[in-house]
C-alpha positions as CSV (number, residue, x, y, z in Angstrom):
1,M,25.1,-6.2,31.9
2,T,21.7,-4.8,31.0
3,L,18.7,-5.0,33.2
4,T,17.3,-7.9,31.2
5,R,20.6,-9.9,31.5
6,D,20.8,-9.1,35.2
7,T,17.2,-10.2,35.7
8,N,17.8,-13.4,33.7
9,A,21.0,-14.1,35.6
10,N,19.3,-13.6,38.9
11,A,16.4,-15.9,38.0
12,R,18.9,-18.6,36.8
13,R,20.9,-18.3,40.1
14,A,17.7,-18.5,42.1
15,A,16.4,-21.5,40.2
16,K,19.8,-23.3,40.6
17,A,19.8,-22.6,44.3
18,A,16.2,-23.8,44.6
19,V,16.9,-27.2,43.0
20,A,20.5,-27.7,44.1
21,Y,19.5,-30.2,46.8
22,L,17.0,-32.1,44.6
23,G,17.8,-35.3,42.8
24,E,17.0,-35.8,39.1
25,E,13.6,-37.3,39.7
26,E,12.6,-34.4,41.9
27,R,13.8,-31.9,39.4
28,W,11.6,-33.4,36.7
29,A,8.6,-33.5,39.0
30,L,9.2,-29.8,39.8
31,L,9.3,-29.0,36.1
32,Q,6.0,-30.8,35.6
33,E,4.5,-28.9,38.5
34,W,5.7,-25.5,37.3
35,L,4.5,-26.3,33.8
36,L,1.0,-27.1,35.2
37,K,1.0,-23.8,37.1
38,E,2.2,-21.7,34.2
39,P,-0.6,-20.0,32.2
40,A,-1.2,-21.8,28.9
41,G,0.1,-18.9,26.8
42,Q,3.3,-18.6,28.7
43,R,4.4,-22.2,28.3
44,N,5.5,-21.5,24.7
45,V,8.9,-20.1,23.6
46,G,9.4,-16.4,24.2
47,R,6.6,-16.2,26.8
48,R,7.9,-18.5,29.5
49,S,8.4,-17.0,33.0
50,L,12.0,-16.5,34.0
51,K,11.5,-19.1,36.7
52,L,10.3,-21.8,34.3
53,E,13.0,-20.9,31.7
54,A,15.7,-21.1,34.3
55,L,14.4,-24.5,35.5
56,R,14.1,-25.7,31.9
57,S,17.8,-24.8,31.3
58,I,18.8,-26.9,34.3
59,V,16.6,-29.9,33.8
60,C,16.5,-30.3,30.1
61,P,19.1,-28.1,28.5
62,R,19.3,-30.1,25.2
63,V,15.7,-29.7,24.3
64,K,15.5,-26.9,21.7
65,D,12.7,-24.4,21.7
66,G,10.9,-26.0,18.7
67,E,10.9,-29.4,20.3
68,W,9.7,-27.9,23.6
69,D,6.7,-26.3,21.9
70,K,6.0,-29.5,20.0
71,V,5.9,-31.6,23.1
72,L,3.6,-29.2,24.9
73,R,1.3,-28.9,21.9
74,E,1.1,-32.6,21.0
75,H,1.0,-34.2,24.5
76,G,-1.4,-33.8,27.4
77,P,-0.2,-32.1,30.6
78,A,0.2,-35.5,32.4
79,R,2.9,-36.5,29.9
80,W,4.9,-33.3,29.4
81,A,7.8,-34.1,31.8
82,Q,8.0,-37.6,30.5
83,E,8.1,-36.5,26.9
84,L,10.6,-33.7,27.6
85,R,12.8,-36.1,29.4
86,M,12.8,-38.4,26.4
87,A,13.5,-35.5,24.0
88,N,16.4,-34.4,26.3
89,A,17.9,-38.0,26.4
90,F,17.5,-38.3,22.6
91,A,19.2,-35.0,22.0
92,S,22.1,-35.9,24.2
93,R,22.8,-39.0,22.1
94,E,22.9,-37.1,18.8
95,P,26.4,-36.4,17.6
96,S,27.1,-32.6,17.6
97,R,27.3,-31.1,14.2
98,I,30.4,-29.0,13.5
99,A,29.9,-26.5,10.8
């Protein structure tokens, strides 16, 4: 593994350990809290902190990067977790496309 992969893997393991004891509601609340604390420029794809990216992959794995950015751009901070939750639920209902 490269240094970047090691760093990403370590961040993912740390985030999983940090939220392992939390229920679903608490995980969404934590995502909302971390989003509010993240500097505005780092909330977007490619700029997110490793901590936020790891939590995002745990809490809302089906929300694609474009949808993530759209939610953060179009909705106020108080609604981010709610809108991401709806996007994740909607994506989980879509049939997978086999190429």
